[in-house]
C-alpha angles and dihedrals in degrees: 000000000000091000090057091053091048092050093048092050092049092048091049089049092051092049092047092046093048095050096035094240119162098005113226093352091073089069089065087073091059092048091051091049091050092049090050090049093050092047090049093050093048095050 
């Protein structure tokens, strides 16, 4: 379940980064995905 969320967040980040949608706020998605990945690996 957590892996699906991570993949969706990274894909949304890539789409937003590619089409310049949201400016700097789009990078928050990548940060959230990385936090979710770290939490998943530690537990």
